[in-house]
C-alpha positions, 0 to 999 in steps of 0.5 A: 689260246685265242680264236685265231689260233684255234681256227687255224689249229682246227683247220689244220687237223681237219685237212690232215685227217682228210688227207689221211682218209684220202690215202687210206680210204677213198680219194673223195675225202679230198673234197673235204680238204678243198672245202676247208681251203675254200672256207679259209679263203672266204673267211680271209676276204669277208671275216665271216667264219662259223668256226670262229663264232663257235670258239667265241661262244666256247669262251676263247679270247678274240684275236685280231683276225676274228673279233 
C-alpha cells in the first residue's frame, strides 16, 4: 500500500463512520463528513495533506499524488 491509497482508505472510513454516527447518534456528525470532503478538495489543489505526512512518517511508500 502506498500513501495515496492509505489517504483514500482513511478518508473513506472516516466518512462512513461519520454518516453512521449521523444516522444513529446525531446529525451534527455530518460536519465531520464535510470537513473530510473539504480537506480532500484542498489537498487536490495544494498537494498539502496532513494525513499523507503522517503515513509517510509511518514508512509507507510515496505515491504519485502525495510525494
